[in-house]
N, C-alpha and C positions, 0 to 999 in steps of 0.2 A: 651618328645619324647615317642614314642610307643615302649614298650618292649614286644616282643612275647615270652612267656615262653615255653620252651621245656623240658619236664620232662624226665630225663634219665631212662634207664632200670635199674632194680634192681640188676642184677647179673653180676659180672665181668666174662669175658670169661675164660674158663678153660685154664690153661697154660700147654702146652705140652713140655715135656723134650726132646729136639732134639739138635743135635750138630750144631755148626755154619756152618759146611760144608753142612749138610743136609738142613739147612735153605736156602741155595742158590737155591734150586730147588723145595722147597715145595710150595703149593698154597699160594697166597698172603694173604689170610685170616689168615693162620698160621703164616705168617711173622709178621702180626700185633700182634698176641699173643706173639710171641717171643720178639718183641720189648717191650711190656709191662712188660715182665719178666726180661728184660735186663736193664731197666731204673734204674739208681742209683742216688737217691735223695741226698745221703750223698756226692757223688762226686760233684754234682752240687752245694751243699751248701759250701763245702770246697773250690771249685774254686772261688765261689762268695766272700768268706772271704779273699782269697788270693789276691784279687784285691786291698785290702786296704794296701798292702805292701809299695807302693810308694805314696807319697802325696806332695803337694806343700807347705802346711802350717802344720807345725808339731803339732800345738795345735788343729787345726780344721779339717784337712784333705784337701779337694779340690784336684781334679785331672783335671786341667783346660786345655782348648783347646790350643794345641801347647806347653804345658809345658814339662819340662823334665820328670816329673812324668807320664804324659800321654804317652810319648814316651816309657818309660820303661815298662809300663803296656801293651802297644800295642805289644812290643817285646815278653813279657811273653805270651800273648794270641797266637801270631803266633807260638811260640815254642810248646805250648800245642796242637794247632791244628795238628801239625806234629806228636806229641807224641801219640795222640789218634787214628791216622790213616787217617786223612784227607789228600788229595793229592793236588798237584799244589797250595800249600799255597803261597799266593801272598800279597805283601806289596805295597799298592797304595799311592803315595804321592800327596798331594794337598796343595794349598795355604791357609793360615789361618792367621788372626791377633792373634798372640799368647799372652797368659796372664799367668803371674806368680804372685800368691798372697802369699807372704811369712808371713806377720804378720800385725796386727793392734791392738796394746795394748795401752789402754788409762788408765792412772792413775790419780785419783783425791782424794781430801780430803773430806770425807762425813761430815754430820752435827755433828757427834760425835767426829770429829777430827781424825778419823782413815783413813789411806790411803787405797783406794779401787782400785783394778785392774779390769777393764772391758776388756775382750777379744772380739773384734769386728769381725763380718763377713764382707766379702768383695764383691764388685761388680767389673766388668771388667773395671778398670780405671787406669790411671797413677797417682801415688801419692807416694812420697818418702820423709820422714822427715830426712833421712840420720842420723839415730840415734834418740835419745830422743829429742823432741822439745817441748818447752812450747807454748801453744796456748790458746786463750780464747774460751770459749764455750758460745753460746747464744741460748736460747730456742725460737723457732719461730712457735709454733702451728703446723699447717699442711704444712707450707712452701709455702702457696699461695702468690700471689702478695699482697693481703691485709694484710696477716700476716707479711710480710717482710717490709711493708711500715713504715717508721719512725725508723726502727731498723738499727743500725750500725753493719753490718756483714762483713765489709771489712777485709780480712785476718783471719777470725774467723771460727771455727767449728760451724755449725748450726744444732741444735738438732730438729728433727721434728717427728711427729706422722704420720703414713701412713696406709692406708687400700688399698692395690693394687687390691684386688678382686672387691671391690664395688665402689671405687672412682677414682683413677688415678694411672698410672704407675710411677715408681720411677724416670724416666728421667725428668718428668715435674717439680716437685719441686727442683730437683737437678740442672737443667739448669737455673731455675728461680734464685736460690741462686748464681749460678756461674756468671750470668750476673750482680749481685749486688756485686761481688767481694769476695764471700765466699771462704775460703780455702778448705772446704769440707762439705758435708752434712752427718749427722749421723741419719739414719732412724730407728724408733722404730715401729715394727709391732703391731698396736693396735688391729687389727682383720684381717681376710681374709686369712692369712698364719701364720704358726708357732703357732697355737692356742693350741698345745699340752701342753705347759708348759710356765710359765713366764720367764724361763731362755732361751727359744728358740731364736736362731738367725735365720735370713732368708737371702737368696740370690736369685736373679732372673737375667735374662738378663737385661742389662741396657738400651738398645735401644737408646743410646745417645752418645755424643762425649766423647772420653777418657780423655779429660782434664777438665771434670766437675765431680769431684770425689764424691763418696758416699760410706758409710759403713753402717753396720747393728748392732744395739745394742739391747740387750734383754730388756724386760719390767722390770725385776728385777733391772738391772744396771741403766736403765733410771730413774726408780723411785727414786733411791738413788741420782742420779745426779740432777734430778729436785729439790729435797729437798735442796740439797746444793746450787743450783742456787737461789732458793727462799730465802734462808737464807742470801745470799750475799747482800751487800748494793746496788750494781750496777745492779744486775740481770745477771751479767756475772761471769764467774769462770775460773781461769787459771788452765789448766790441762797439764799433760805430755803425749805426744803422740809419739809412736814409731811404724811407719807404713811403709810398702813397698809393693806396688802393681805396676806391670810393664806390660804395653801393648806394643808390638812391631808389627808394620805393616809388612805384607808380609813375615810371617814366614812359617813354614811347619808343617803339621800333616799327619797322616797315617791311612788309613783303611786297615784292614786285612781280607782276606777270604781264605777258603779252601773248597775242593769239595769232594763229593762222586759221582764219574762219573757213569752215567747211560748208558743204551743201546743207547740212543740218547744223545750224548755228547753236542749237540747244542740246546737242550730245557731245560729250567731251572725252578727250584723251589727255591726261594731265601728266606732265613731266616736271620733276622738281629736284632741287638741290639747295643746300644752305650756304650762306655767304659769310657767316661769322666764323671766327677761328681762334684757336690757341696758337701762339707762336706765329710762324709764317703760314702754317696751315696749307701747304701746297697740295697735298693729297686730300686733306680733311679741312675744308671741302672746296678749296679753290678749283681743283681739277674737275670737280663735279659741275661747278658753274661753267667752266670752260667746255665741258661735255654738253651741258644743256644748251649753251649758246651755239656750239658747233653743230649740233643736230638741227637747231632752228635755222641756222644759216644755210646748212646743206640742203634742207628741204626747200627753203625759199629760192636759193640759187638754182636748184634743179627744176623749178617750176612745178613742183608737186602740188596738185590741187586736192585737198583731202575731202573725204565724204563727211567726216565729223570735224568739229572744231578742236584744234590742238592747242593746249594752253601750256606755256613754258613759265614755270613758277620758281622764282628765286626767293628763298625763305630766310628770314632773319632768326636770331635767337634759338639756334638748335643746341648749341653747346651748354646753354644755361638760359635763364630768363625769369625764374621765380625764386625768390629768396626763401630759405628755410623750408624746403619741401623735399621729400624723397624723390619726387617726380619733377625735378627742376629743369629738365632738358626737353627739347622738342616743343618749346613754347610757341615759336612762330607757326609751325605746322598745325599744332593743336588749335590755335586761335583762327588760323586761316580756314579750316574746314568745319570747326564746331561753332565759331562765333561770327566770322566775317562772311564766309560763303557757304553756309549750310545748304543753300539751294543747289550746290554742285552734287550733293548726295542724291542718288537716284537717277542722275543724268550722266555720270562719269563711268566709262567703260573700264578704265584702269588708271592708277597712279603708278608711274615708274619713277622711283626715287633713286638718286645717285649718291654714292659715297666712295671716296678713295679709288677712283676709277682709272688712274694712270700708273698703276703698279701691278705687276703680275704676281698676285698674292700666292697662288698655287698653280700647279700644272693644269688644273681643270677649272674653267670659269664656272662660277656658281651664280645662278639666279635664285634668289630666295623670295618666296611668294606666300600669300595666303593659301590655305589648302585648296580652295575652289579653283585656282588658276593652275595648279600643278600639272595636271594632265594636258591642258592646252599648251602650256609652255614646253613641256617635254616633247610633244609632237612638233611644235615649232622648231625646237632645237635640232631635231633630226634633219630638218630641211636647210639649216644654215650652212652656206658655203664657207670655205676657208677665207677668213676675213683679215688675218694678219699672221705674223710668225710667232704667235704666243698660244698658250693653252693647248699644248700638244695632246692632252687627254680629253679634249672636247668640252662640252657644256653639260652641266648637271643642274637639275632643279630640285630645290629642297624647301620644305615647309615645316612649321609655320613661320610667320614673321617673328622677329625678336624686337625687343623694345629699344634697342640702341640707336635708332634712327627715325627720321620723320615719317617713313612709310607706315609705321605702327599706328600713329595717330590717324592717318587717312584710313587705314584698314578698319579700325574699331568704329570710325564714323560711318562706315558703310560704303567706302570706295574700295573696290578690289585692288590691292596694292602689291607691289613687288619692288625689289632692288637688286642691284649688282652686289653680291655678298662679299664681305671682307673680314668677318669676325674670326674665322678659323685660321688666319694666316699668322706667320711669324712677325709680320709688320706690326701687329697689335701689341706684341711684347716688346718690340725693338724701337720703332720710330714713332708710333702713335702718340699724339699729344706731347711731343717734345720738339725742341728746336731743330732736330734732325729730320723732321717732316718738311723737307725743303725741295728745291729743284733737283738736288742730287738724287732724290728718290724717284725721278721721272723715268717712265718707260714709254716711249713714243708708240711702240707697237701695241701696248696694252690700251692706250688712249684711242688709237686708231680702231682697234677691235671693238671697243665699246661704242665709239661713234657709229661704226657700221652696224653693229648688232642691234642697238636700241633704235636706230633710225629704221632698220628693217622691221623690228618688232612693232614700232609705232604704225607703220604702214600695214602690217599684218592685222593689227587690231582694227585699223581703219577699214579693212575689207571684210569685217564681220557685221552682220545685221543685228545679231543678238550677243550680248556679253557672254563669253564662253565659260560659265560657272558650272563646275562639276562638284556636287555636294558629297559624292561617294567617298572622296578622299578624306574629308573631315570626319565623316561618319565611321569610316574604317579605322581611322586613327583613334577616335573616341573609344571604339570597341576594344582596340588593342590595349588601351590604357585602363581597362577594367580588370583589376586583379581579383579573380573570383575567390581565391583563397582568403584574401583579406575581408572580402564581403561576407564570406561564410563565418570567419572568425568574429566579425562584428554583428552577426545575425541579421544581415541586410540582404535582401533579395537582389541578385544581379540579373536574373532571368528576364524580368520585365523590361529593363533598360536595353539589354542585348536584343531581345525580340523586337522592340520598337525600332532600334537602330537598323536591324536587318530589313524590317518592313519598309522603312522610309528610304533605305538605300535602293530598293527595287523601284520605288517611285522616281528617285533621282536618276536612275539609269534610263527610265522611260523619257524623262524630260531631256536628258542628254541626247538621246536619239533624235528627238524633235528639233532641238537646237542645232545639232550637227547638220541635219538635212537642210534646214533653212540657210545656215551659213554657207554650206557647200554650193547651193543654188545661187546664193547672192554673190559669192566670190566668182563663180563661173560666169555670171551675167556681167559683172564688172570687167572681167578679163576679155570677154567678147565685145565689150562696148555696148551691150544691150541695156541702155540706161532705163528704158521703160520697165523691163522686168525687174531690174535691180531696185528701182524706186518703189514698185508695187510690193516686192518682198519686204523691203525695209519698213514701209508704212504699215503693212499688215502685222509686223512683228513688234510694234512699239509696246503693246500691252504685255506681251510675253517678256520683253526685255525689262520693263518696269517691275514686273512680278518677280523676276529673278533677282534683281537688285534689292528689292524689299526683303526677299528671303535671305539674301546674304547679310543685310544689315541686322536682321533678326538673329541670325546665327552668331554674328560677332558680339551682339549684346548678350546673348544667353550662354555662350560656350567658351568665351575667352576670359580666363582668370589669370592671376599672377601669383607666383611664389614671393616670399620675402626677399628673394634675390632677383626679382623682376623677370623671371622666366615664365613664358606663357604656359598655362596648363588648362585642362578641362576642369570644370567645377568640382567633380567628385575626387580629383587627385589630391586636393588639399587635405581633406579628412582621411582619405585612404593612406596617405603618407604618414600622417600623425598616428593613426591607429597602429600601423606597422611598427613604428618606433617606440610608441608607448607600451605596447604589448611586449615587445622584445626587452624593454627596460625592466618591466615588472617581473618577467620570467627570470631574468638574470639576477635581480635583487633577491628574489625568493630562493635562489640557489646560493646566495651569499657573495655573488659577483658584483662588486661596485664598479670595477674598472670598465666593463663593457658598456653599461649605460652612459658613463661619462665620455668614453673614448669613441663610441660608435653610434649611439642612438639619440641621446637627448639634444645634441647640437644640430641634428637634422630636423628638429621640430620648430617650425616658424622661424623667428629670428633669435632663438635661444643661444646660438653660438656666441653672441655678444655678451651673454650673461657670464661667461667664463672669465673674461678679462677686464670688464669695466664695472664701475659702480652702479648701484641700483638707479640712482638719479639719471645717469647717462642712458641706461637701458630703457627706463620708463619714458624719457624724453623722446627718444627716437621710435618708440612704439606708439606713443600718443600722437605723434605728428602724422601718423598714417591712419590710426583708428578714429581720431577725433578731429582731424583737420577739415576745414570747409572745402567744398568742391573746387573752388578757384585755386586752392593750393595744390590739390591732388591732380587736377587736369586729367591726363590720360590714364592715371592710376585710380581714379575715383571708382569705388565699388568693385575693384578687381581682386582685392585680397579677401578671402572668404572669412577669416577669423584669426584668433590669436590665443595661444596657451602660454600663460606667464609661468615659467618654470625657474625663475631666477633663484628664489629661496631654496628650492629643492636641489638645484645644481650646486649651490654653495654648501649646503649641509652635507651633500654626498662627497664633495671635495674634502671636507674635514674628516668625515668618517672613513674615507678611503685609506687614511693613514692609521686607523685604529684597528686593533685586533678584535674580531668577533663583534663588529659594530651592529647595533640595533637599528635597522632601517625600516621598521614598521610604519613610522610616520610618513616616510617618503613613499612607501608602497601605497599607503592610503591616499596620499595626494595624487600620485600618478594614476591610481585606479579611478579616482574622480575625474581626472582629465580624460582618461580613456573612455569613460562612460559618456562624457560630453561629446567626444569626437565620434563615437559610434552613433550617437543621436544625430550629430551634424551630418555624418555620412548618409544616414537614412533620409534625412530631410533634403539633403542636396540631391540625392539620387531620385527622389520623388519629383523634385522640381525639374531635374535634368530630363527625366523620362517624359514629363509633360511638355517640356520645350522641344524635345525631338518629335513628339507627336504633332505639336503645333507647326514645326517646320514641314512635316509631312503634309499638313493641310495647305500650307503655302504651295508646295510642289504639286499636290493633287489638282489644284486649280489651274496649273500651267500645262498639264499633259495634253 
């Protein structure tokens, strides 16, 4: 991705000593300075640490969705919101598949004859030994269909190695073993996650059925267990396992929010973070709640009186929340904006969501946002003074949002959203979702930076009359993603889409000019204390503001789709990608090259990379639970995947024929040609719809000029 560096100014604004009462009437620039002087990093850190008070698993932590520990921490957050001065503190209930992970202790005799205790991490599954139970363990490589072939795993624990970042997700080998009768899978992270230490455990969302159990073991413990297995005559080993993990359908969880009510009580700026966690979850996401509360306290203590109502939202069930779904995370946020408070849509200027904010992930701080906020945030970043001794390379703004946090749910609902980004850092490989995400990973300067930055950004938003949405960024990105060569290959016209994008981009620029003029006049009036002019400009711009937000919601509905790896794409990119790889596969096969389709092309089509290593029943199960699941299971993923090409049989037949001399692949060519024809047709249909949607967006914008 492109990172546009913005170098901060060198001097911190002079702090003026004024009373809280005085701060209510001083110019807003001084309000910002008073906020910076009121921010209390120690308070934010102490509150972060206090969230570890309640846990589901006494040895490892875990504050899981719908658990008693999560409920108690939610109550603590709600009480603290009242204590620091937030008003209208509200507890919102929603449905969740609850999970309590109490323990998973495995004891075995090592090669030296010593009893060895391995404390295992957990996934969201049902498994209860009802006390200590003797079970056999068998090692099964990576747990693929080939690895399990010929192994007797009925009623046994299956030890596997896994790299969820580069190979496959935990649900595939787990379900494969489940179908073969395994009692449970024990996964060892060989790479991808938990790389900080050989003792690291890992946990992720399971994205599978609750009755296919899985647990996590460290490399250290797995090394000792594997040696003991190798030393046994049978390759099996009897161990003692004491585990309890309980999933209950249709439970309850709660989101909490409090407000600083502005002069306009019905226009919102929304700040959010989630309070459930795996392990101690210091960065993910206790520190985000500390940041959230620290910003709220800093604003209240500084006496800042906002123009708009600022809502501080602590969300439950981000790590998980719905059983047996590909989209089983961000459950609290999805419910909050789609089901509990849909009225916030059309009234909210921005959602600022926080994740892992007390660690210097890279030398440049990233703000990740929806396309329409990119230019506004880039300009804001240029004005940010030096806020702490981190991020020597300044601030960059990147788009679009990704699916790995709650802001995505707010964005697709129609709330312009952003977050402090974290996904491109080494922390994701090393500490993330492990017991090493603890206080040891705390960087006070990083937390201070984000307390200051997002407090200032909240005020910056508060001083806009109209939500600063620039649609040219999305339109330009859509145009860049049109591969005219592929369109030509598919006999699909790209000119109409590109021409419509260019036409609507001109309209968007005209709207940008109008919005910028109003916002500049409004900010200037606020700065001078000219409340009459500011009020007049604000009231006169309500219709324009509502129209922009309606256009944004339309754009999110029409132009945000997902790959089978949950990456956001434009609608035409799905078929465009498939046409590219199907055509390349056919061309290679026609030349007698079977390796290239298998090694380079076919695994790039939809979710067909899973066809290489798992049985048809596994492949079909995890395809159907996307294509055929009800909306309540799909949540934020509903309708976002454009389609699916099932190439399982073709891939397996080519794997066999790859080993044959002069193999006849005419059947495979015919099958792939049919798939290519379908994808060409899909591309044509998608582009027709996409062009019409761009035109409709232009109609929204034309009314706003």
